[in-house]
Structure formats: structure tokens, C-alpha cells
C-alpha positions in Angstrom: 99.0 185.9 88.2 102.6 186.6 89.1 102.7 183.4 91.3 101.5 181.4 88.3 104.2 182.9 86.1 106.8 182.1 88.7 105.5 178.5 89.0 105.6 178.1 85.2 109.2 179.4 85.0 110.4 177.4 88.0 108.7 174.2 87.0 110.0 174.4 83.4 113.5 175.0 84.7 113.3 172.1 87.1 112.0 169.7 84.5 114.5 170.7 81.8 117.4 170.4 84.4 116.1 167.0 85.4 115.9 165.8 81.8 119.4 167.2 81.1 120.9 165.6 84.2 119.2 162.3 83.4 120.5 162.4 79.8 124.0 163.3 80.9 124.2 160.4 83.4 122.5 157.7 81.3 122.6 158.9 77.7 119.2 157.2 77.3 117.5 160.0 75.5 120.3 160.9 73.2 119.3 164.5 73.0 121.2 166.6 70.5 119.0 169.7 70.0 117.5 172.2 72.4 114.0 171.6 71.1 114.2 168.0 72.4 114.5 169.4 75.9 111.5 171.6 75.4 109.4 168.7 74.1 110.5 166.6 77.0 109.4 169.4 79.3 106.0 169.4 77.7 105.5 165.7 77.9 106.8 165.6 81.5 104.6 168.4 82.8 101.5 167.3 81.0 102.0 163.7 82.0 102.4 164.7 85.6 99.3 166.9 85.4 97.2 164.0 84.1 98.2 162.0 87.2 96.7 164.7 89.4 93.5 164.7 87.4 93.3 160.9 87.0 94.1 159.6 90.5 91.4 157.4 91.9 89.0 159.0 94.4 88.6 155.8 96.4 84.8 156.1 95.8 84.5 153.2 93.4 83.1 150.0 94.8 83.7 147.8 91.9 85.8 145.4 93.8 84.0 145.6 97.2 82.0 142.6 98.4 78.6 142.7 100.0 79.9 142.9 103.5 82.1 145.9 102.7 79.3 147.7 101.1 77.0 147.0 104.0 79.6 148.0 106.6 80.3 151.3 104.8 76.7 152.2 104.8 76.7 152.0 108.6 79.6 154.6 109.0 79.1 158.3 108.8 81.3 159.4 105.9 80.7 163.2 106.1 84.2 164.0 107.3 85.8 161.7 104.7 83.6 163.4 102.0 84.7 166.8 103.1 88.3 165.7 103.0 87.9 164.2 99.6 86.2 167.4 98.3 89.2 169.5 99.6 91.7 167.0 98.1 89.9 167.1 94.7 89.9 170.9 94.8 93.7 171.0 95.3 94.4 168.2 92.8 92.4 170.0 90.1 94.3 173.2 90.9 97.6 171.4 90.6 96.4 169.8 87.3 95.7 173.3 85.9 98.9 174.8 87.2 101.0 172.0 85.5 98.9 172.2 82.4 99.5 175.9 82.1 103.2 175.4 82.9 103.4 173.2 79.8 101.7 175.6 77.4 104.7 178.0 76.8 106.9 175.0 75.9 104.2 173.6 73.7 104.0 177.0 71.9 107.7 176.9 71.4 107.5 173.3 70.0 104.7 174.3 67.6 106.4 177.5 66.4 109.7 175.6 65.9 107.9 173.0 63.8 106.1 175.6 61.7 109.1 177.8 61.2 111.6 175.1 60.3 
């Protein structure tokens, strides 16, 4: 649990520092309040977490032709299946870690909106 708390703290600091640095260099965001950095951290962390959950497994055969499907049935895919299972496990763990990293910032955004 302590590792998760450390990950949450470090990831939020890195994301906020990245947003601040990008805004200082480009001025693209035009951030004037501290809550804008917090909201940017939420959207960045949750957007990155969705990428870990959503990435293609490579298991879809929607664009494969008949020859590719027939050739793939001749190959033993047990090692690839084990590798994909391990990769999916670590991707889902990273999704959860990044999702939980965004929760404190989301709580700050909601409490700021309610209290102001």
C-alpha cells in the first residue's frame, strides 16, 4: 500500500511538473489557477490509464485474409498466449495504478467545485 501511495504522489508530481513546464514554454494552456493544474493531472493520468486498458491485444482477425487465418491455425500459439496473458496482467495493473493516481486529484477538483 505504501508503494501505491508513493506511486500516486510521484506520478501526480511528474504530471503537474510536465503540464507546468509545457505551459511555461508554449503558453498553450493559459493556466492561471492552481486547480487547472489539478484538472490537467486528472485528465492526463486517466487518459494514459485508458491507453493501457484499451491497447489492442493483436487477437482480432478482422483484417486477416483466408491464407493468414489458415497459416495461423498451423502454428502452436501457446507461448504467445502465455506472453499475452502476462502482458494483459501487467497492463491491467498499470491501468489500476494510474486510475488510482488520478483519484486524489479528482477529489480535489470535485471539492473545489462544491466549495466555491
